[in-house]
C-alpha positions in Angstrom: 85.1 61.4 102.6 81.1 61.3 103.1 80.7 61.4 99.6 82.9 58.5 99.1 81.3 56.4 101.6 78.0 56.8 99.8 79.3 55.4 96.7 78.9 51.8 96.3 81.6 49.4 96.6 81.8 45.7 95.3 84.8 42.6 95.6 87.3 43.1 93.1 86.9 39.3 91.9 87.8 37.0 94.6 90.1 39.7 95.9 89.6 41.3 99.4 89.8 44.5 97.7 86.5 46.8 97.2 86.2 49.5 94.4 83.8 51.5 93.1 82.7 50.4 89.5 84.5 53.4 88.0 87.9 52.8 88.3 90.3 56.3 87.3 92.8 55.9 84.8 95.7 58.2 84.4 97.6 57.6 81.5 97.1 61.3 80.2 98.7 62.4 83.6 101.7 60.9 82.1 101.7 62.7 78.7 105.1 64.3 78.5 106.3 66.0 75.2 109.4 63.5 74.8 106.9 60.1 75.1 103.3 61.5 73.5 104.4 64.7 71.6 102.7 67.1 73.8 102.6 67.9 77.6 99.7 68.0 80.4 102.2 70.5 82.7 102.6 69.7 86.6 100.6 71.8 87.5 97.6 70.8 85.4 98.6 67.0 86.4 99.3 67.4 90.4 95.5 69.1 90.5 94.3 65.9 89.1 95.8 63.9 91.0 95.0 65.8 94.1 91.3 65.6 93.3 91.3 61.9 92.5 92.5 60.9 96.0 89.3 63.5 97.5 86.8 62.7 94.8 84.2 60.3 95.2 86.0 57.3 93.3 88.4 54.9 95.3 90.1 53.1 92.8 93.1 54.4 90.8 94.9 53.2 87.9 98.3 53.7 86.8 101.6 51.9 84.9 105.3 52.2 85.0 104.8 52.5 81.1 102.9 55.7 81.4 105.2 58.8 80.3 107.8 56.3 81.4 107.0 57.0 85.1 105.4 60.1 85.0 102.3 59.0 85.9 103.2 57.2 88.9 105.6 60.4 90.0 102.8 62.5 89.9 100.5 60.6 91.8 103.2 59.8 94.1 103.3 63.5 94.8 100.1 63.7 95.6 99.7 60.8 97.7 103.1 62.3 100.0 101.3 65.4 100.7 98.5 62.9 102.0 100.9 61.0 103.9 99.9 58.0 102.2 97.1 56.0 100.5 93.7 57.5 102.0 92.0 55.0 103.9 90.0 52.5 101.9 91.4 53.7 98.2 92.6 51.0 95.6 95.6 52.1 93.6 97.3 49.6 90.6 99.8 49.8 88.8 101.3 47.7 85.6 104.9 46.6 85.0 106.1 45.3 81.8 108.8 46.6 79.0 109.9 49.6 79.1 110.2 50.5 75.4 111.8 54.1 76.2 114.4 52.4 77.5 114.2 49.5 75.2 114.2 46.9 77.8 112.8 43.8 77.2 110.1 41.9 78.8 111.8 39.4 81.3 112.6 38.6 85.3 115.2 41.1 86.2 112.9 44.1 84.0 109.9 43.5 85.4 111.4 43.6 89.1 113.4 47.0 88.4 110.0 48.3 87.1 108.2 47.2 90.4 110.9 48.7 92.6 110.5 51.8 90.8 106.6 52.0 90.9 107.4 51.9 94.9 109.6 54.5 94.7 107.9 56.8 92.7 104.7 56.4 94.2 105.9 56.3 97.5 104.5 53.0 98.5 106.2 50.0 99.9 103.1 47.5 99.4 101.2 47.8 96.2 97.9 46.3 96.3 97.4 45.3 92.6 100.4 45.0 89.7 99.3 44.2 86.4 101.6 42.1 84.1 101.6 44.8 81.2 101.3 44.1 77.4 103.2 40.7 77.7 102.8 40.4 73.6 106.4 42.0 73.6 107.7 38.6 74.6 106.1 34.8 74.1 103.8 33.5 76.2 106.6 30.6 76.8 108.8 32.6 77.8 106.8 34.9 80.0 105.5 32.1 82.1 108.6 29.9 82.0 110.7 28.9 85.3 113.1 32.3 85.8 110.3 34.4 83.9 108.7 37.6 84.2 105.4 35.8 85.9 107.5 33.6 88.0 109.8 37.3 88.8 106.4 38.7 89.7 104.8 36.0 92.0 107.6 36.0 93.6 107.3 39.5 94.5 103.7 38.7 95.7 104.8 35.8 97.8 107.0 38.4 99.9 104.3 40.8 100.3 105.7 43.7 97.9 102.8 43.0 95.6 99.2 42.1 97.4 97.5 40.7 94.0 99.0 40.1 90.7 96.5 40.5 87.1 97.5 40.6 83.8 96.9 43.4 81.0 96.6 43.2 77.1 95.4 44.1 73.9 95.8 40.9 72.5 92.4 39.2 73.2 93.4 35.9 72.5 96.4 36.0 74.3 95.1 37.8 76.7 92.5 34.6 77.6 95.3 32.5 77.3 97.1 34.2 80.2 93.6 34.2 82.1 93.1 30.0 81.0 96.6 29.9 83.1 94.6 30.3 86.7 97.6 32.2 87.8 96.1 35.6 87.9 93.8 37.5 89.9 92.5 40.0 87.8 92.4 41.2 84.4 92.1 44.2 82.1 90.5 44.3 78.7 91.3 47.8 77.0 89.2 49.2 74.0 87.7 45.9 73.5 84.6 46.1 74.6 82.5 49.0 74.2 79.4 49.7 72.1 81.6 49.7 69.0 83.2 46.2 69.6 82.5 43.3 72.3 85.8 41.6 71.0 86.9 41.3 74.6 83.9 38.9 75.4 85.3 35.9 75.9 88.2 36.9 77.8 85.5 38.5 80.0 83.8 35.4 80.3 86.8 32.9 80.7 87.6 35.6 83.8 84.0 35.5 85.6 84.4 31.7 85.1 87.5 31.6 87.2 86.3 34.6 89.6 88.8 37.0 88.6 88.4 40.7 88.9 87.4 42.6 85.7 88.4 45.7 84.9 87.1 47.2 81.2 89.0 50.4 80.1 88.5 52.6 77.3 84.6 52.5 77.5 84.5 55.6 75.4 87.0 53.7 72.6 89.7 56.3 72.5 87.3 59.4 72.4 85.0 58.6 69.3 82.2 57.6 71.8 82.7 60.7 74.0 83.3 63.5 71.9 81.2 61.8 69.0 82.1 60.8 65.1 82.2 63.9 63.9 84.2 65.5 66.1 86.6 62.8 66.8 86.6 60.4 64.0 89.3 57.7 65.7 88.4 54.6 66.9 91.2 52.6 69.1 93.9 55.1 68.9 93.7 55.2 64.9 91.2 56.8 62.0 88.1 54.8 62.2 86.9 53.1 59.3 83.9 53.7 57.6 82.1 50.8 58.8 82.8 52.0 62.6 81.6 55.6 61.6 78.5 54.5 60.7 77.6 52.4 63.4 79.1 55.4 65.7 76.3 57.8 63.7 73.7 55.3 64.2 74.4 55.3 68.0 74.6 58.9 68.4 71.5 59.2 66.9 69.3 56.6 68.9 70.7 58.8 71.8 69.5 62.0 70.2 66.6 60.9 70.5 65.9 59.8 73.8 68.5 62.6 75.2 71.3 61.0 76.5 74.4 61.4 75.7 76.5 59.3 73.8 79.3 59.3 76.8 76.8 58.7 79.4 75.4 55.3 76.7 79.3 54.4 76.6 79.9 54.3 80.0 77.0 52.9 81.3 77.0 49.9 78.6 80.3 48.9 80.7 79.0 49.4 84.0 75.6 47.8 83.8 77.4 44.5 82.6 77.4 42.1 86.7 80.3 40.5 85.0 82.5 43.9 85.0 84.1 44.8 88.4 85.2 48.3 87.5 85.3 50.5 84.8 88.2 52.4 83.8 88.0 56.3 82.6 91.0 57.8 81.9 91.0 61.5 83.1 93.4 64.6 82.4 91.9 67.1 84.0 90.4 67.5 87.8 87.0 68.5 86.0 86.4 65.2 84.4 86.0 63.3 87.7 82.5 65.1 88.5 81.4 64.5 84.7 82.2 61.3 84.9 79.9 61.0 87.5 77.2 62.7 86.1 77.4 60.7 83.0 77.1 57.4 85.2 74.0 58.5 86.9 72.5 59.8 83.7 68.8 58.5 83.4 68.7 55.7 80.7 65.4 54.5 79.6 65.1 50.5 78.8 64.3 51.5 75.0 67.6 52.9 74.5 69.6 49.9 75.6 66.7 48.2 73.0 67.7 49.8 70.2 71.7 50.2 70.9 71.2 46.3 71.2 70.0 45.9 67.7 73.1 48.2 66.5 75.7 46.1 68.6 74.4 42.4 68.1 
């Protein structure tokens, strides 16, 4: 706890939630053979969950979608062991359609998802819930009277949800939701990092409205963590020749300055004052301290000048 108290905290947009600049993402804790084709076993997943709540970062993010509830369930096991969410900790989850059960994105569906999240996590009140992947419906249907947004806003009015945000891959669609002014926070995912800044308009629009901004996947789904030779994939697909070349050039700059590519990728997001939290997914306990080390790695301004020329 003493290490946690030494970490900086900042308001998450206009909410009263105080969060660490690094949020631990837990999609990988839901990885099961059925849903992803490979498994993170229960022992390792629970060890990771316990390490998250004992670690230096006070912000953790999950979703009902991750492993069809497995990520939430495993976090819930650790929370029950602790007797609830540790003081000062912030937990966010996401509610949307459930493709494993072929449910459409509708009002009744998101209510059921939120109720299941409460049960799996063992929490009566959810501090932050993001409307997840609304592209599986239409903007008009989601925001219509009696639609999914109204259902989530109703849960917020009842006190089941404390704050409501939106998370979406499609940048123009995400900006449309941000510009409604109805949400308190936004998650950009894999769209703002050293290799692409396509989410820039969303971040600017969210900042103008005082929203909390979480930037997820600063490593571009792995290429900026492991390097383009070891992991030539970007945004969960084979990287294009252009992206590979850009990653190689960025890696070369980092090598000249003695800086791990992963450190530069993480701090690229952390140093943007408009971003309140950078979401870093982990799958094993030791990744927490590794992430802490990368976040503190000394990076000279000369490196940022060189990378700025590459990403401009």
